[in-house]
C-alpha positions in Angstrom: -0.2 -0.3 0.3 2.8 2.6 1.1 6.7 3.5 -0.6 8.8 4.2 1.9 11.6 4.9 -1.5 14.0 8.0 -1.0 14.5 8.5 -4.6 13.7 11.9 -6.1 12.2 11.7 -9.8 13.1 15.6 -10.7 15.2 17.9 -10.1 14.7 20.7 -7.5 13.8 24.1 -8.3 16.0 26.8 -7.7 17.8 26.4 -4.4 17.0 30.2 -2.9 13.1 30.0 -4.0 12.7 26.6 -2.7 10.0 26.6 -0.1 9.7 22.5 -0.4 11.9 19.5 0.1 10.8 15.9 -0.6 11.8 13.8 2.5 14.6 12.6 1.0 16.3 15.8 0.6 16.0 16.8 4.2 18.3 16.0 7.6 18.4 17.1 11.3 20.7 19.8 10.4 17.5 21.4 8.5 15.3 21.8 11.4 14.6 25.3 11.2 13.9 25.1 7.8 11.8 21.7 8.0 10.4 22.2 11.4 11.2 19.0 13.8 9.0 16.4 12.9 9.9 17.1 9.2 13.8 17.0 9.4 13.3 13.7 12.0 11.2 12.2 9.1 14.0 13.1 6.4 16.5 12.2 9.5 15.2 8.8 10.1 14.3 7.8 6.0 18.0 9.1 5.8 19.0 6.1 8.6 16.5 3.6 6.7 14.0 3.6 8.8 11.0 2.9 7.6 8.7 5.8 7.3 6.1 7.0 4.9 7.0 9.1 1.8 6.3 13.1 1.5 7.4 16.1 1.3 7.8 19.0 3.7 6.6 22.9 3.0 9.1 25.3 4.7 8.5 27.3 8.2 10.1 30.2 5.8 6.9 29.6 3.9 4.4 29.6 6.7 6.2 33.3 8.1 6.3 34.8 4.6 2.3 33.8 4.6 2.1 35.4 7.8 3.7 38.5 7.0 1.3 39.2 3.9 -2.0 38.6 6.4 -2.3 35.1 4.8 -1.1 35.4 1.2 0.6 32.6 0.2 4.2 33.0 -1.2 4.5 33.2 -5.2 4.4 29.9 -6.7 3.9 28.0 -3.6 0.9 26.1 -4.7 2.0 25.4 -8.1 5.6 23.9 -6.2 3.0 22.1 -4.0 1.1 20.2 -6.7 4.9 19.7 -8.2 5.7 17.7 -5.1 2.8 15.8 -5.4 3.3 14.9 -8.7 6.5 13.3 -7.6 4.9 11.6 -4.5 2.4 10.3 -6.9 4.8 9.3 -9.4 7.2 7.4 -6.8 4.1 5.6 -5.1 2.7 4.6 -8.1 -0.7 6.2 -6.9 -2.9 9.2 -7.3 -4.5 11.7 -5.1 -8.4 10.5 -5.0 -8.2 8.5 -7.8 -11.0 5.9 -8.4 -8.1 3.0 -8.6 -4.7 3.0 -6.9 -6.0 6.0 -5.0 -3.5 8.1 -3.0 -4.3 9.6 0.7 -2.1 11.6 2.3 -2.0 13.2 5.9 -1.3 17.2 6.6 0.9 17.5 9.6 2.5 20.6 11.4 5.9 20.7 12.1 7.3 23.5 14.1 10.8 24.2 15.4 10.2 23.6 19.0 8.1 20.5 19.7 4.6 21.9 20.7 2.7 18.6 21.4 -1.0 18.8 20.0 -1.1 22.9 19.8 -1.5 23.2 16.0 -3.4 20.9 14.0 -3.7 17.5 11.7 -5.7 16.2 9.0 -5.6 12.8 8.3 -6.6 10.7 5.2 -7.0 13.3 2.4 -7.8 12.2 -0.7 -10.9 9.9 0.0 -13.7 10.6 -1.4 -16.9 8.9 -3.2 -15.1 7.7 -6.0 -11.8 6.8 -4.2 -13.6 4.8 -1.3 -14.7 1.9 -3.0 -11.4 1.2 -4.5 -9.5 1.4 -1.4 -12.1 -0.9 0.8 -11.3 -3.2 -1.9 -7.6 -3.3 -2.4 -7.9 -3.7 1.9 -10.4 -6.2 1.4 -12.2 -4.2 4.0 -14.9 -1.7 2.9 -15.5 -1.2 7.0 -11.7 0.0 7.1 -12.3 2.5 3.8 -15.9 3.7 5.0 -14.4 4.3 8.8 -11.1 6.6 6.9 -13.5 8.2 5.1 -16.0 9.5 8.4 -12.7 10.3 10.1 -11.7 12.4 7.4 -15.1 14.5 7.3 -14.6 14.7 10.5 -11.3 16.2 11.2 -11.5 18.1 7.7 -14.8 19.5 8.8 -13.4 20.7 12.4 -9.8 21.9 11.4 -10.1 23.2 7.7 -14.1 24.7 7.8 -14.7 25.4 11.4 -17.1 23.1 12.2 -17.7 22.8 15.9 -16.2 19.1 17.0 -19.8 18.0 19.2 -21.5 18.1 15.7 -19.7 15.4 14.8 -19.3 13.8 18.0 -22.6 13.6 18.9 -24.1 12.1 15.6 -21.2 9.6 16.5 -22.6 8.7 20.0 -26.2 8.9 19.1 -25.2 6.1 16.2 -23.3 4.0 18.7 -26.5 4.3 21.3 -28.6 3.6 18.6 -26.7 0.2 17.9 -26.4 -0.6 21.6 -22.4 -1.0 20.8 -19.5 1.1 23.2 -16.8 1.1 20.3 -16.1 3.3 17.4 -14.9 -0.7 16.1 -18.4 -2.3 16.9 -19.4 -0.2 14.0 -20.3 -2.0 10.8 -19.7 -0.7 7.1 -22.8 0.1 7.0 -23.4 2.0 10.0 -19.8 3.9 8.7 -21.3 4.8 5.6 -24.4 5.9 6.9 -22.7 8.2 8.9 -20.0 9.9 6.3 -23.6 11.0 4.7 -24.5 12.2 8.2 -21.5 13.9 8.9 -21.6 15.4 4.9 -25.4 17.1 6.0 -24.1 18.2 9.4 -21.0 19.7 7.7 -23.0 21.5 5.0 -25.5 23.0 7.3 -22.8 24.6 9.6 -20.8 25.6 6.6 -23.8 26.9 4.6 -22.2 25.2 1.2 -21.3 21.8 0.4 -17.9 19.9 1.3 -15.5 20.4 -1.7 -14.8 17.2 -3.4 -12.0 18.4 -5.5 -8.6 16.6 -3.2 -6.5 18.8 -4.5 -8.5 22.1 -3.2 -8.9 20.4 0.2 -5.0 19.8 0.4 -4.8 23.3 -0.2 -7.2 24.5 2.1 -5.2 22.0 4.4 -1.9 23.4 4.0 -3.4 27.0 4.8 -4.9 25.6 7.9 -1.8 24.5 9.1 -0.2 27.4 8.3 -2.9 29.6 10.3 -3.0 26.8 13.1 0.1 28.8 14.3 -1.8 31.6 15.1 -4.7 29.4 17.2 -5.1 30.9 20.8 -3.9 27.7 22.2 -0.3 27.9 20.5 -0.4 30.9 21.3 -0.4 30.6 25.0 1.7 27.0 24.8 4.7 29.7 22.8 4.0 32.2 25.9 4.0 29.6 28.9 7.2 27.9 26.8 9.0 31.0 25.8 9.1 29.7 22.6 9.3 32.5 19.5 6.1 33.7 18.1 8.0 34.7 14.5 9.6 31.1 14.0 6.3 29.8 12.0 5.4 25.8 11.4 6.4 23.5 8.3 3.3 21.8 7.1 4.2 17.7 6.4 2.4 16.1 3.1 2.8 11.9 4.2 1.1 8.9 2.3 -1.2 7.8 4.6 0.0 4.5 6.2 -3.5 2.6 8.3 -3.4 1.0 11.5 -7.1 0.4 11.1 -7.0 -2.3 8.4 -8.0 -5.2 10.8 -6.3 -7.0 13.7 -2.6 -7.1 11.5 -3.1 -3.3 12.3 -2.3 -1.1 15.2 -1.2 2.4 16.3 0.7 3.5 18.7 3.3 6.0 20.8 6.2 4.9 22.8 9.3 6.4 24.6 12.8 5.0 24.8 13.0 5.8 28.6 10.0 6.2 31.0 9.5 9.9 30.7 8.0 10.1 34.1 10.7 8.3 36.2 13.5 8.3 33.4 13.9 4.5 34.0 15.5 2.4 31.0 12.3 0.5 30.8 9.7 0.1 27.4 7.1 2.5 27.9 4.2 3.5 25.7 1.0 2.3 24.8 -0.6 0.6 21.2 -4.1 0.1 20.0 -4.9 -2.4 17.3 -7.3 -1.4 14.5 -6.7 2.1 15.2 -5.6 5.5 13.9 -2.8 7.6 15.6 -5.7 10.3 17.0 -7.6 7.3 19.2 -4.4 7.3 21.4 -3.5 10.7 22.0 -7.0 12.3 22.2 -7.9 9.3 24.5 -10.7 7.8 22.5 -9.9 4.4 23.6 -8.5 3.0 26.4 -4.8 2.0 24.9 -3.4 -1.3 25.9 0.8 -1.1 27.4 3.1 -1.6 24.9 4.6 -5.1 26.5 1.4 -6.9 25.1 1.9 -6.1 21.5 4.7 -8.8 21.3 2.0 -10.8 21.8 0.1 -10.1 18.8 2.4 -8.1 16.7 5.9 -10.0 17.2 7.7 -9.0 14.5 6.6 -5.6 14.5 7.4 -5.5 18.1 10.8 -6.9 17.8 11.5 -4.5 14.9 10.1 -1.3 17.0 12.6 -2.2 19.9 15.3 -2.4 17.7 14.6 1.0 16.2 13.8 2.7 19.3 17.2 1.5 20.6 18.9 2.7 17.1 17.6 6.3 17.2 18.0 6.8 21.4 21.6 5.8 20.1 22.0 8.0 16.9 20.0 11.5 18.9 21.7 10.8 22.1 18.5 11.9 24.1 15.2 10.2 24.9 13.4 9.7 22.4 9.2 10.1 22.1 8.3 8.1 18.8 4.8 7.8 17.2 4.2 4.3 14.8 1.8 2.7 12.8 2.0 -0.9 12.1 -0.1 -1.6 8.8 -0.9 -5.3 8.1 2.2 -5.9 9.7 4.3 -3.9 8.5 5.9 -0.9 11.2 6.1 2.5 10.1 7.2 5.3 12.4 5.7 8.3 11.7 7.5 11.2 14.3 10.2 10.9 16.5 11.4 13.8 18.9 13.4 14.5 22.3 10.7 13.2 24.5 8.9 15.4 27.0 9.9 14.5 30.4 9.2 15.4 34.2 11.9 16.9 36.3 12.7 13.7 38.0 12.9 11.9 34.7 15.4 14.1 33.2 17.8 14.3 35.9 18.1 10.5 35.6 18.2 10.1 32.2 20.9 12.9 32.0 23.1 10.9 34.7 22.2 7.3 33.4 23.2 8.9 30.1 26.8 10.2 31.0 27.6 6.8 32.9 26.2 4.6 29.4 29.0 7.1 27.9 26.2 8.8 25.4 26.8 12.1 26.5 29.1 14.4 27.9 28.7 16.4 31.2 28.5 19.6 29.6 25.6 17.6 26.8 24.3 16.2 30.0 23.1 20.0 31.8 22.0 20.8 28.4 19.5 18.4 28.7 18.0 20.0 31.5 15.7 23.4 31.5 16.5 25.3 34.9 12.8 25.1 35.3 12.9 21.5 36.1 14.6 22.1 39.2 11.9 24.3 40.2 10.0 21.3 40.2 11.5 18.9 42.0 11.8 21.5 44.7 8.1 21.7 45.1 6.3 19.9 48.3 5.4 16.3 48.1 2.2 14.8 50.0 2.8 13.7 53.5 3.3 10.2 53.6 2.1 10.0 57.2 -1.3 10.9 56.5 -3.0 8.0 57.1 -5.9 8.9 54.7 -7.7 6.7 52.3 -8.4 7.7 48.6 -11.8 8.0 47.1 -10.3 6.7 43.8 -6.9 6.2 41.6 -6.5 6.0 38.3 -3.1 6.0 36.3 0.0 7.9 37.6 0.9 9.8 34.2 3.1 12.9 35.9 4.1 12.5 39.7 3.8 15.3 42.6 1.3 16.7 44.7 -1.4 18.7 43.8 -4.0 20.6 46.2 -6.4 22.9 45.0 -10.2 23.2 44.5 -12.1 21.1 41.6 -12.9 23.4 38.7 -14.8 21.2 35.4 -13.2 23.8 32.5 -10.3 25.4 31.2 -11.5 28.6 31.3 -12.8 28.8 35.0 -9.2 27.2 35.7 -7.4 30.1 33.8 -9.7 32.7 35.4 -9.6 31.6 38.8 -5.7 30.6 38.7 -4.7 33.9 37.5 -6.6 35.5 40.2 -4.3 33.2 42.7 -6.4 30.8 43.6 -5.1 27.1 43.8 -7.6 25.1 41.3 -7.1 21.4 39.8 -8.9 20.9 36.7 -11.2 17.9 36.1 -12.1 16.4 32.6 -13.4 13.9 31.3 -10.2 14.1 28.4 -8.2 17.2 28.1 -7.9 18.6 24.7 -5.3 21.0 23.0 -8.6 23.7 23.7 -7.5 23.5 27.5 -3.8 24.6 27.8 -4.6 28.1 29.3 -6.0 26.0 32.3 -3.4 23.5 32.3 -0.9 26.1 32.7 -2.0 27.5 35.6 -3.9 24.5 37.2 -2.2 22.8 40.2 -2.8 19.7 38.8 -5.0 17.4 36.0 -7.3 14.8 36.5 -9.1 12.9 33.8 -11.8 9.8 33.6 -10.3 8.8 30.4 -7.0 8.4 28.4 -3.7 6.8 29.2 -0.2 7.5 29.8 1.0 9.3 26.5 -2.7 11.0 26.4 -2.4 14.6 25.6 -3.3 15.3 29.4 -0.2 12.9 30.6 2.0 14.4 27.6 1.5 17.9 28.2 1.3 18.0 32.6 4.6 16.2 32.1 6.3 18.7 30.1 5.2 21.1 32.3 5.7 19.6 35.6 2.4 19.3 36.7 0.8 16.3 38.6 -2.0 14.5 36.4 -3.7 11.6 37.4 -5.0 10.4 33.9 -7.8 7.2 33.3 -9.1 7.2 36.5 -12.6 5.5 34.8 -14.4 5.5 38.6 -15.2 9.1 37.9 -18.5 10.2 36.7 -18.2 14.1 35.4 -21.3 16.2 35.2 -19.3 18.8 33.4 -22.9 21.3 33.2 -24.2 20.8 36.2 -20.6 20.9 37.8 -20.5 17.6 40.0 -17.9 14.6 40.4 -19.1 11.6 41.6 -16.9 8.8 42.7 -18.7 6.0 44.1 -21.1 7.4 46.9 -18.8 10.5 47.4 -20.1 13.9 45.1 -17.8 16.7 44.7 -19.0 20.1 43.6 -17.0 22.7 42.2 -15.2 24.5 44.4 -14.2 21.6 46.8 -10.7 20.4 47.8 -8.9 17.4 46.4 -5.7 16.2 46.7 -4.2 14.6 43.6 -0.7 12.4 43.6 0.5 12.4 40.9 2.9 9.9 42.0 0.8 7.0 42.9 -2.3 7.9 40.8 -4.3 8.3 44.1 -6.8 11.0 44.6 -7.9 12.0 48.0 -10.7 13.9 49.3 -9.8 17.4 51.0 -6.5 18.8 51.7 -3.5 16.8 52.7 -0.9 18.2 54.7 2.8 18.7 52.2 5.7 18.1 53.4 9.2 19.9 52.0 11.0 18.1 48.9 13.8 15.6 49.2 16.6 16.4 47.1 17.6 12.6 45.7 21.4 11.7 44.0 20.3 12.5 41.1 19.9 16.3 41.6 22.9 16.7 44.0 24.7 15.1 41.4 24.2 16.7 37.8 23.8 20.1 40.2 27.5 19.5 41.2 28.2 19.1 37.4 27.0 22.4 36.8 29.4 23.7 40.3 32.2 22.7 38.0 31.0 25.1 34.7 29.7 27.8 36.3 31.9 31.1 37.3 29.0 32.8 39.3 29.0 32.4 43.0 25.7 32.0 44.1 24.4 33.3 47.5 20.4 33.4 49.2 18.6 36.0 50.6 17.9 34.7 54.0 16.7 37.0 57.2 16.5 34.2 60.3 18.7 31.4 61.0 16.5 29.0 59.7 16.2 30.3 56.3 20.2 30.6 56.3 20.7 26.7 57.4 18.2 25.9 54.2 20.3 28.0 51.9 23.5 26.5 53.1 21.9 23.0 52.3 20.9 24.4 48.8 24.4 25.0 48.1 24.9 28.6 49.0 27.9 30.3 49.2 26.6 32.9 51.5 23.9 35.3 52.0 24.0 38.3 49.8 20.8 40.1 51.4 19.5 39.9 55.0 16.6 42.3 55.4 16.5 43.5 58.9 13.6 45.0 58.5 11.8 41.6 58.6 13.2 40.9 62.2 11.3 44.2 63.4 7.7 42.6 61.9 7.8 40.0 64.8 4.8 40.5 67.0 6.8 40.3 70.2 9.3 42.9 68.7 6.6 45.7 67.4 5.7 47.4 70.8 9.9 48.2 71.1 9.9 49.2 67.6 6.9 51.7 68.2 8.1 53.1 71.1 11.2 53.7 68.8 9.0 55.7 66.5 7.1 57.6 68.5 9.9 58.9 71.1 9.5 62.5 71.5 13.5 62.7 72.6 16.4 61.4 71.7 16.7 59.6 75.3 13.1 57.8 74.4 14.3 56.6 71.4 17.9 55.4 72.7 16.2 53.9 75.5 13.6 51.6 72.9 16.5 50.9 70.8 18.4 49.2 73.4 15.6 47.2 74.1 15.6 46.3 70.3 19.6 46.0 69.7 19.4 42.6 71.9 16.8 41.4 69.9 18.7 42.4 66.6 22.0 40.2 67.6 20.5 37.5 68.7 18.9 37.4 65.0 22.6 37.9 63.6 23.8 35.4 66.1 22.1 32.6 64.4 22.5 33.7 61.2 26.3 33.9 61.4 26.4 30.5 62.9 24.7 28.7 60.0 27.1 30.9 57.6 29.9 30.5 59.5 33.2 30.9 57.2 30.4 32.1 54.2 29.6 35.9 53.7 26.9 37.6 55.0 25.5 40.8 53.6 23.2 42.5 56.2 20.9 45.1 55.0 20.6 48.3 57.0 16.7 49.5 57.9 15.1 50.0 54.3 11.5 50.7 54.3 9.9 54.1 56.1 9.0 54.2 59.7 5.2 54.0 59.3 5.1 50.6 57.7 5.9 49.6 61.6 2.7 51.6 62.4 -0.8 51.0 62.3 -2.4 51.7 59.1 -3.3 55.6 58.5 -7.4 54.5 57.6 -7.6 51.6 60.3 -6.2 54.0 62.8 -8.6 56.8 62.2 -11.6 54.5 62.6 -9.9 52.9 65.6 -9.7 56.5 67.2 -13.5 57.4 65.9 -14.8 54.7 67.5 -13.2 55.5 71.1 -15.1 58.8 70.6 -18.4 57.4 69.9 -17.8 54.9 72.7 -16.6 57.8 75.2 -14.1 55.3 76.0 -11.0 55.6 78.6 -9.8 59.0 78.1 -6.2 57.6 78.9 -6.3 55.0 75.6 -8.3 57.8 73.6 -5.3 59.9 74.1 -3.2 57.3 73.3 -4.4 56.3 70.3 -4.4 59.9 68.7 -1.2 60.6 70.0 -0.2 57.3 67.5 -2.9 58.7 64.8 -1.0 62.0 64.9 2.3 60.0 64.6 0.9 57.7 61.7 -0.1 61.1 59.9 3.3 62.6 60.2 5.0 59.6 59.1 2.9 58.5 56.4 3.8 59.9 52.9 2.1 60.2 49.4 5.2 58.2 47.8 7.0 56.2 50.3 8.6 54.3 48.0 10.8 57.2 47.4 10.5 58.7 50.2 12.1 58.9 53.9 13.5 55.7 53.5 17.2 54.0 53.4 19.8 55.7 53.7 18.1 58.9 54.0 16.2 57.5 57.3 19.4 56.6 58.7 21.0 60.3 57.9 18.1 61.5 59.9 18.2 59.1 62.6 21.8 57.7 63.2 21.0 56.4 66.2 18.8 53.3 64.2 22.0 52.5 62.2 24.3 52.9 65.0 22.1 50.3 67.1 22.3 48.1 63.8 25.7 48.1 63.8 26.2 47.2 67.0 24.4 44.6 67.1 26.2 43.3 63.9 29.6 43.4 65.3 28.4 42.1 68.9 26.7 38.8 67.3 29.9 38.3 65.1 32.2 38.3 67.9 30.1 36.1 70.2 30.0 33.4 67.3 33.8 34.1 66.7 34.0 33.9 70.2 32.1 30.2 69.7 34.9 29.0 67.1 32.8 30.3 64.3 34.0 32.3 61.3 31.6 35.5 60.5 32.1 37.3 57.6 30.5 40.3 58.0 29.4 42.6 55.3 27.5 45.4 56.1 24.8 46.9 53.1 23.5 50.9 52.9 20.5 50.6 50.8 18.8 53.3 48.4 22.0 55.7 48.1 21.7 58.0 45.1 24.6 60.6 45.8 28.2 59.3 47.2 28.1 61.7 49.7 25.1 59.7 51.5 27.6 56.9 51.4 31.0 58.5 52.8 28.4 60.0 55.6 27.5 56.8 56.2 30.5 55.2 56.1 31.7 57.1 58.9 29.2 56.2 61.1 29.6 52.5 60.4 33.3 52.5 60.9 33.1 54.6 64.0 30.8 52.8 65.5 32.5 49.3 64.7 35.7 51.0 66.1 34.0 52.2 69.2 32.6 48.2 69.5 35.9 46.3 68.8 38.1 48.7 71.1 35.4 48.0 73.8 35.8 44.5 73.4 39.5 44.4 72.5 39.3 42.5 69.7 39.5 42.3 65.8 36.8 41.9 63.0 37.5 42.2 59.6 34.2 43.6 57.7 33.0 45.4 54.4 30.8 48.4 53.6 28.9 48.6 50.4 25.5 49.8 48.8 22.4 48.8 47.2 22.1 50.4 43.7 18.7 50.4 43.1 18.2 54.0 41.8 19.0 55.2 38.0 21.4 57.9 39.5 23.5 55.4 41.5 24.0 53.4 38.4 25.2 56.1 36.3 27.5 57.9 38.9 28.4 54.6 40.2 31.9 55.4 39.6 31.6 58.6 42.8 30.0 56.0 44.8 32.5 53.4 44.4 34.9 55.5 46.2 33.8 54.6 49.4 32.4 51.4 48.4 33.4 47.6 49.0 31.0 46.4 47.1 27.8 46.7 45.2 24.6 44.6 45.0 22.0 45.7 42.9 18.7 45.6 43.9 16.9 45.2 40.7 13.4 45.0 42.0 13.5 48.6 43.1 16.0 49.5 40.2 12.9 48.1 37.7 10.5 50.7 39.5 13.1 53.5 39.1 14.7 52.6 35.9 11.1 51.9 33.8 9.2 54.2 36.2 6.3 52.1 37.1 5.1 50.7 41.0 5.2 46.9 41.0 2.3 46.4 43.2 0.0 48.8 40.9 1.1 47.6 37.7 0.9 44.0 37.8 -2.6 44.5 38.6 -3.3 46.8 35.9 -1.6 47.3 32.7 1.5 45.0 33.1 -0.7 41.5 32.3 -2.1 43.6 29.6 1.4 44.7 28.2 2.5 40.8 28.6 -0.6 39.8 26.9 -0.4 41.8 24.2 3.4 41.3 23.4 4.2 45.3 24.1 6.8 43.8 26.7 8.1 40.3 25.8 7.7 39.2 29.7 7.1 41.1 33.1 10.4 42.9 33.8 9.8 42.4 37.6 10.1 38.4 37.0 13.0 38.7 34.4 15.1 41.8 34.0 14.5 44.0 31.5 17.3 43.4 29.7 18.0 46.5 27.3 16.8 48.9 30.0 17.2 48.1 33.6 19.9 45.9 32.5 21.8 48.3 30.9 21.6 50.2 34.0 23.4 47.3 35.6 26.4 47.2 32.9 26.7 51.1 33.3 26.8 50.7 37.3 29.3 47.6 37.0 31.5 49.2 34.3 31.9 52.5 35.7 32.0 51.4 39.8 35.1 48.7 38.0 36.7 51.7 36.4 37.3 52.9 39.6 37.9 49.9 41.8 39.0 46.9 39.2 38.4 44.0 42.1 35.2 45.8 43.1 33.2 42.8 44.3 29.7 43.3 42.3 26.2 41.1 43.2 22.3 41.3 42.8 20.0 40.5 45.2 16.7 41.1 43.8 14.3 38.3 42.7 16.3 38.2 39.3 19.4 36.8 40.7 17.0 33.4 40.3 15.5 33.9 37.2 17.4 32.2 34.5 17.3 34.5 32.0 18.5 37.4 34.1 21.4 35.0 35.5 22.7 34.6 31.9 23.2 38.5 31.4 24.5 38.8 34.7 27.5 36.3 34.1 28.0 38.6 30.8 28.5 41.4 32.5 31.0 39.9 34.5 28.8 40.2 38.1 30.8 38.3 41.2 27.6 36.8 42.2 23.8 36.1 42.3 21.2 36.4 45.4 18.2 34.6 45.6 15.6 32.7 47.8 17.1 29.8 49.4 14.8 27.3 47.3 16.2 28.7 44.3 19.6 28.6 44.9 19.7 24.8 43.0 18.0 26.9 40.1 20.6 29.5 40.1 23.2 27.3 40.3 22.6 25.3 37.4 21.7 28.6 35.6 24.6 30.0 36.0 26.6 26.7 34.2 24.2 27.2 31.2 25.0 30.6 31.3 28.5 29.5 30.9 28.0 27.2 28.3 25.9 29.8 26.5 28.7 32.1 26.3 31.3 29.7 24.8 28.9 28.7 22.1 28.5 32.5 21.1 32.3 33.0 21.5 32.6 29.8 18.9 30.7 31.1 16.5 
């Protein structure tokens, strides 16, 4: 029925103008032009792996069509018809002919894999003229009519925009009328009747007959695949995965091979290793007498791949050999689609398989040990975001609760959230900050927006290679698939499992590692880092140049950061210590003091509290640097809210309350009013507050020095760095350094000891970056506070912008990403670069760091490595991510230097 010939019958057209390549002309090196699917199928053909013959319309053609508002490049349709003619000549068949008909598939193929996000049309070329010949050739009229109804269903939905449920409802109605459950139980006569129903339904929704000319169907199908690059679900997927919008998709036109030609035919999906665990074992599913979408879409529940050996032994053995061969060739775990047509195996696709975080680490480590990869190649097999997935909490194994149902453990991890039954609700509530679990009969590509924001996914149908499983694994989302005990009433918003009924908004817990589902919210416990994780992050440490520190404000966080490999603390925020409820009274007495004596008395009360905190941190970080930032926020943040305090006074006045209490409340209100500012972020805070009330930084410096001396006396090795926030002028830092140095000198003289220390500043204002050479005269180090530098550099308030226009800016591509999540490379990033260059122009060995949230963002770390910073600092749980990203930044830089 099919041919895998790789001979080309005619010479290619002008090389520069080519928009189409026969599969025999391609290779994996042409992936940017042929897309992942076309390049990989061409590569398999080059290796002698059995694949259907065909040709590829390039990504460049798609991009040109998009640039022209959908108008095809000149000559493209003529080129497609020429390529079709060559395919017809090679196969000895003709598209849609009444004898020896050629049927083709029309598939998308992006450069970067986007599973299920774009469109496919199968069985194109079948028609009233060719269906009889196809059935006669296969000696199965039923097979031919099944192929015909599938074509109308896919073509109508994808190309002519007929709603999918129109066909599904008609199919379900026929199965109900015939008293059967499976599509395969419908007879040839049933399917012939269904084809006519599908035609009638298509005409009703289109307002015209379906086109019957197969070449016109092909033209419209190629156009539909081009347009699917711009469909909403593909856009959502690209944004979530950082894939550029301007790559376009290739279109692959390949001869059909049929897995639905009876019990000697099959279709399936397989992975060369377990994508959930990384184990080197047989993993996949197949269906007898089916086409590919039946497996991926979960239309029928497939069987484990191992069972294929019993029913199709020869094809099974060839498949296993091919899996091994392709993994060795690509040097990575492969995700493969195959069809067996009357006992003969064909590979339809191979690609580097999506995998869970834990699987990624195991596969990478194993492949290094097997000699397949070098350590540096293994590092490139892992995305920094996958480390984040491994550091998520897990279900407490001591929970003692019985599951209410169990499905397939399709993607590991713990998910706790409220049940929602549709992607739109999940997306809306997830973006609002609610924890939700998306519950569906089976997900479809259109559900991608809801999957992205959901904590996890639960489906009643589908297998380990279904859409839900594949997408969830790729995104690190826990997923329980094929929980057949679920009865979902999507309209009534209820989920019934045995005698238990859950409604939308009820909380459930998924254990994607076991496939178990629990009612309510189970307790979660911190993640446990395994040996694969530790080994590979250790390899990253051998490559990276940037040091990685942590932001930590207490002893527990400091200990945790050190366990995760932090090389010190880059930001210890002293104001967080002030916020403790047991300390607020003393802090407020300090703020409300009406004389220097009262303020000093309150500070004397606070000092031992600060000292105790610093002792814990210096002890946890013994031998490593600790950067302590002096008090940064304005004082009113430690007082009651202005409106709340005014209402409190009003209540006391109306209730004729205790006069002493009323007087104190009025006094406090007066102070709150006095300290409240119109724009506190740019007001009396940081160094400005310290210069107004020097006794505050003096108290903090004394606490730092005394804590360090105490830890030193106990056998520790404190490395003290004192950081002054919000400096804009060099004179500010000069004066603050005088206060710090004098205070330190007093403490050391009184103690009769020595203590090395350094003094630096945060660069968080544009002026500070621009005048960094002047400021550096008084600094031992700079730490770029990129959170505030983003606010002041771009001129936006984070609290206001993220809840208002910023999300719109990201959605509409006014900005590529949230600048608070990933640094604005050309703007704020340039301020960092300028600050570094000018600071080091005065002090070449000036230590330079970053302590904003960008210190844990892989994309931002790439820029910081390029600029030449000394270290980045981030939250403790992001330390491994930063260590890994810093290594990738070095590898990327080497690659750029070699080009």
